[in-house]
C-alpha positions as CSV (number, residue, x, y, z in Angstrom):
1,M,-18.1,30.8,16.8
2,D,-15.7,30.2,13.9
3,V,-11.9,29.9,13.8
4,R,-11.5,33.6,13.5
5,D,-13.6,34.2,16.7
6,I,-11.5,31.6,18.6
7,V,-8.2,33.1,17.4
8,T,-9.3,36.6,18.4
9,R,-10.5,35.4,21.8
10,I,-7.3,33.6,22.7
11,S,-4.7,35.9,21.1
12,G,-6.5,39.2,21.7
13,S,-6.4,40.2,18.0
14,Y,-6.8,38.6,14.6
15,H,-3.9,37.3,12.6
16,P,-4.3,35.2,9.4
17,D,-1.3,33.0,10.3
18,L,-3.0,31.8,13.5
19,G,-5.2,28.6,13.5
20,L,-7.0,26.2,15.7
21,V,-5.7,22.7,16.4
22,T,-8.6,20.3,16.2
23,Q,-6.7,17.0,16.5
24,A,-3.1,16.1,17.6
25,I,-1.8,12.6,17.1
26,G,1.8,11.8,17.5
27,G,3.9,14.5,15.8
28,A,1.1,15.7,13.5
29,S,-1.6,18.2,14.1
30,T,-4.8,19.1,12.2
31,V,-5.0,22.9,12.0
32,H,-8.1,24.8,10.8
33,T,-7.3,28.3,9.5
34,P,-9.4,31.4,9.6
35,S,-9.7,31.2,5.8
36,G,-11.4,27.8,6.0
37,D,-8.4,25.7,5.0
38,V,-7.4,22.5,6.9
39,L,-3.7,21.8,7.2
40,R,-1.7,18.8,8.3
41,C,1.1,20.4,10.4
42,H,4.3,19.1,11.9
43,V,6.1,21.0,14.7
44,R,9.0,23.2,14.0
45,G,12.3,21.6,15.2
46,R,13.1,24.3,17.8
47,L,9.6,24.1,19.2
48,R,9.7,20.3,19.4
49,K,13.0,20.4,21.2
50,S,11.4,22.7,23.8
51,G,9.2,19.8,24.9
52,V,5.9,21.6,24.2
53,R,3.0,19.3,23.6
54,I,0.4,20.4,21.0
55,L,-3.2,19.9,22.2
56,P,-6.6,20.0,20.6
57,G,-7.9,23.5,21.3
58,D,-4.5,25.2,21.0
59,V,-4.3,28.3,19.0
60,V,-1.0,28.1,17.0
61,R,1.1,30.2,14.7
62,F,1.7,28.3,11.5
63,A,3.5,28.6,8.2
64,R,2.4,26.9,5.0
65,V,5.0,24.6,3.4
66,G,3.0,23.0,0.6
67,D,-0.5,22.1,-0.6
68,G,-2.5,21.2,2.6
69,E,0.7,21.1,4.6
70,G,2.1,23.4,7.3
71,V,4.5,23.8,10.2
72,V,3.5,24.9,13.7
73,E,5.9,27.6,14.8
74,E,4.4,28.8,18.1
75,V,1.7,27.8,20.6
76,L,-0.1,30.8,22.1
77,P,-0.6,31.0,25.9
78,R,-3.6,28.9,26.9
79,R,-6.7,30.1,28.7
80,S,-7.3,26.7,30.3
81,T,-5.8,23.2,30.1
82,L,-7.4,19.9,31.0
83,V,-5.3,16.7,31.3
84,R,-8.1,14.1,31.1
85,P,-8.6,14.5,28.3
86,Y,-5.7,16.6,27.1
87,I,-7.3,19.7,25.6
88,A,-6.7,23.4,25.7
89,N,-8.8,26.6,25.8
90,V,-12.2,25.1,26.5
91,D,-14.5,27.3,28.4
92,Q,-17.4,24.9,28.9
93,V,-17.9,21.3,30.0
94,V,-21.0,19.5,29.0
95,L,-21.6,16.7,31.5
96,V,-23.7,13.9,30.1
97,A,-25.7,11.7,32.4
98,S,-28.0,9.0,31.2
99,L,-31.4,8.7,32.9
100,A,-31.4,4.9,32.4
101,E,-29.3,2.2,30.9
102,P,-27.1,2.9,32.8
103,P,-28.8,4.7,35.6
104,P,-27.3,8.1,36.6
105,S,-24.2,8.0,38.8
106,L,-24.8,11.1,40.9
107,D,-21.5,10.6,42.8
108,L,-19.6,10.8,39.5
109,L,-21.7,13.7,38.3
110,D,-21.0,15.7,41.4
111,R,-17.2,14.9,41.1
112,L,-17.2,16.1,37.5
113,L,-19.1,19.2,38.6
114,V,-16.5,19.9,41.3
115,L,-13.7,19.4,38.8
116,T,-15.3,21.7,36.3
117,Q,-15.9,24.4,38.9
118,A,-12.3,24.0,40.2
119,E,-11.0,24.6,36.7
120,G,-13.0,27.8,36.4
121,L,-15.1,26.4,33.5
122,Q,-18.8,26.6,32.9
123,A,-20.8,23.5,33.5
124,F,-23.8,22.4,31.5
125,I,-25.6,19.1,32.4
126,V,-27.3,17.0,29.7
127,W,-29.8,14.4,30.9
128,N,-29.8,11.9,28.1
129,K,-32.0,8.9,27.1
130,A,-35.1,10.7,28.3
131,D,-37.2,8.3,26.1
132,L,-36.5,5.5,28.7
133,V,-38.1,7.2,31.7
134,S,-41.2,9.1,32.6
135,R,-41.1,12.9,32.8
136,A,-41.7,12.6,36.6
137,E,-38.7,10.3,36.9
138,A,-36.5,12.7,34.9
139,E,-37.7,15.7,36.9
140,A,-36.6,14.1,40.2
141,Y,-33.0,14.4,39.0
142,I,-33.2,17.6,36.9
143,R,-34.8,19.6,39.7
144,V,-32.0,18.9,42.1
145,Y,-29.3,20.4,39.8
146,E,-31.3,23.2,38.4
147,R,-32.0,24.4,42.0
148,A,-28.3,24.1,42.7
149,G,-27.7,26.6,39.8
150,F,-26.6,24.4,36.9
151,P,-28.1,24.9,33.4
152,T,-29.5,21.7,32.0
153,A,-31.0,20.1,28.9
154,V,-33.0,16.9,28.5
155,T,-32.2,14.9,25.3
156,S,-33.0,11.7,23.5
157,P,-31.5,11.1,20.0
158,K,-34.0,8.2,19.5
159,A,-37.0,10.5,20.2
160,D,-35.3,13.5,18.6
161,L,-35.9,15.4,21.8
162,G,-33.9,18.5,22.9
163,R,-31.5,19.0,19.9
164,D,-32.2,22.7,19.4
165,E,-31.9,23.4,23.1
166,L,-28.6,21.6,23.3
167,L,-27.2,23.4,20.2
168,R,-28.1,26.7,21.8
169,G,-26.1,25.8,24.9
170,L,-23.1,24.9,22.7
171,S,-23.2,28.0,20.5
172,G,-20.4,30.5,21.2
173,H,-18.4,28.0,23.3
174,L,-15.4,25.7,22.9
175,T,-16.8,22.7,24.8
176,V,-15.6,19.4,26.0
177,L,-18.1,16.5,26.4
178,A,-17.6,14.4,29.6
179,G,-19.4,11.6,31.3
180,A,-19.2,7.9,32.0
181,S,-19.0,5.3,29.3
182,G,-22.4,4.2,28.0
183,V,-24.3,7.5,28.7
184,G,-24.5,8.1,24.9
185,K,-21.9,10.9,24.2
186,S,-21.0,9.6,20.8
187,S,-24.6,9.1,19.8
188,L,-25.3,12.6,21.0
189,L,-22.6,14.0,18.7
190,N,-23.8,12.0,15.7
191,W,-27.3,13.3,16.3
192,L,-26.2,16.9,16.7
193,L,-24.1,16.7,13.5
194,Q,-26.8,14.7,11.7
195,E,-24.2,12.3,10.5
196,K,-22.6,9.1,11.8
197,R,-19.1,10.5,12.5
198,F,-18.3,8.9,15.9
199,E,-18.4,5.2,16.7
200,T,-20.9,4.2,19.3
201,G,-21.0,1.2,21.7
202,E,-23.8,-0.8,23.1
203,V,-24.3,-0.9,26.9
204,S,-23.5,-4.3,28.4
205,R,-26.8,-5.6,29.9
206,R,-24.8,-7.9,32.2
207,L,-22.5,-5.3,33.6
208,G,-24.8,-2.3,33.3
209,R,-22.1,-0.1,31.9
210,G,-20.9,1.1,28.5
211,R,-18.1,0.0,26.3
212,H,-15.8,2.9,25.7
213,T,-15.5,3.8,22.0
214,T,-13.7,7.1,21.7
215,R,-10.1,6.7,20.6
216,A,-8.7,10.3,20.1
217,V,-9.9,13.7,21.1
218,E,-11.1,15.7,18.2
219,L,-12.8,19.1,18.1
220,V,-15.6,19.4,15.6
221,P,-17.7,22.4,14.6
222,M,-21.4,22.5,15.7
223,P,-24.2,23.4,13.3
224,G,-25.4,26.2,15.5
225,G,-21.9,27.6,16.2
226,G,-19.2,26.6,18.6
227,W,-16.8,23.6,18.7
228,I,-17.0,20.5,20.8
229,A,-14.7,17.6,21.7
230,D,-15.7,14.1,22.8
231,S,-13.6,12.7,25.6
232,P,-12.8,9.3,27.0
233,G,-15.3,7.9,29.6
234,F,-14.5,8.6,33.2
235,S,-14.5,6.0,35.9
236,V,-12.5,7.5,38.7
237,L,-11.6,11.2,39.3
238,D,-8.7,12.0,41.5
239,L,-9.6,15.2,43.5
240,S,-7.1,14.4,46.3
241,E,-5.1,17.6,45.7
242,L,-8.2,19.8,46.3
243,S,-8.1,21.7,49.6
244,L,-10.7,21.2,52.2
245,E,-11.4,24.9,52.5
246,R,-12.1,25.3,48.8
247,L,-14.5,22.4,48.4
248,P,-17.7,24.2,49.7
249,E,-17.1,27.0,47.3
250,L,-17.3,24.5,44.4
251,Y,-21.0,23.8,45.3
252,P,-22.9,26.8,44.0
253,E,-25.8,26.3,46.5
254,M,-23.3,26.4,49.4
255,G,-21.2,29.2,47.9
256,R,-24.3,31.4,47.7
257,M,-24.5,31.1,51.5
258,R,-20.9,32.3,52.2
259,G,-20.8,34.4,55.3
260,A,-24.2,33.1,56.6
261,C,-22.6,30.6,59.0
262,R,-21.5,31.5,62.5
263,F,-17.8,30.6,61.9
264,T,-15.5,31.7,59.1
265,G,-14.2,28.6,57.2
266,C,-17.2,26.5,58.1
267,L,-17.0,23.1,56.4
268,H,-20.8,22.6,56.9
269,R,-20.5,19.3,58.7
270,N,-21.0,19.5,62.4
271,E,-20.1,23.2,63.3
272,P,-22.7,25.0,65.4
273,G,-24.6,27.8,63.6
274,C,-24.1,26.3,60.2
275,A,-26.5,27.9,57.7
276,V,-25.9,25.2,55.1
277,R,-27.1,22.4,57.5
278,D,-30.1,24.5,58.3
279,A,-30.8,24.9,54.6
280,V,-30.6,21.1,54.2
281,C,-33.1,20.6,57.0
282,A,-35.4,23.1,55.5
283,G,-35.3,21.4,52.1
284,E,-33.5,24.3,50.4
285,I,-30.5,22.2,49.6
286,D,-30.9,18.7,48.4
287,P,-30.1,16.1,51.2
288,G,-28.6,13.6,48.7
289,R,-26.2,16.1,47.2
290,Y,-25.2,17.2,50.7
291,E,-24.5,13.6,51.7
292,R,-22.3,13.2,48.6
293,Y,-20.5,16.4,49.6
294,L,-19.8,15.0,53.0
295,R,-18.4,11.8,51.5
296,L,-16.1,13.8,49.3
297,L,-15.1,16.0,52.2
298,G,-14.1,12.9,54.2
299,E,-12.0,11.6,51.2
300,L,-10.1,14.9,51.0
301,E,-9.4,14.8,54.8
302,E,-8.0,11.3,54.5
303,A,-5.9,12.4,51.5
304,E,-4.6,15.3,53.5
305,R,-3.7,13.0,56.5
306,R,-1.8,10.7,54.2
307,R,0.2,13.6,52.7
308,Y,1.5,14.6,56.1
309,Q,2.2,11.2,57.6
């Protein structure tokens, strides 16, 4: 997917004066044009006064004002907007979890999946650092999420494992990379690009977590097509505004059972005739993922109580 493809997808038609913002720092934006040029653009005065914020992923109308220079005159309506990190028009989130060093945080992974589903974006899970565990150890995690309905890839830059599979998953998408610090996001990007473009950090052996290295969001083209952005590491995700009723729909394995429970609006906790609880008991839904769902459900109930106190 090149710039012309993205422009056409977002605007509905092709225009040579539309381009893709790949980085926005302060008042300056880097804009890639359909002709292959890269322009350093500032925002037109009237647009700046309107308070609009230019984001990576924006499709903008630009005017050239000199060699390699331009002015952003309009920001086209966005298909999606994320605020952590600030990025527009992504359609896929690649969630990176390390299989070791640090061990996978399944609570965080499930929260990221809920957030991704709530935003209406496609989720793709990458299990990284596969060289540090046995295949059986890796399968214990992978199987849970594949059965839930999420596409996955298993990777190891050190062992050169899974690169082609991951590139195929990125092709045709505008993707944001997400995951905790230390899971190897920057190393993955360098490996995919076959160049050392992003700074990497070592995992603290004493603390068991990574040192965050990403400084600014930047979209980069992938060798197999598509564009991807690295994002700051996550530690806490605020999902307190999510409604209780919507939460079960954001778990695909539960959403597939909609209408099977005795009561409409079943939260799958202690209601009689709950098909989801029956599926957990039968081993059709992973008990660990169900327990993490119940914890998040409890958090949302507490947040709702606080709002109305």
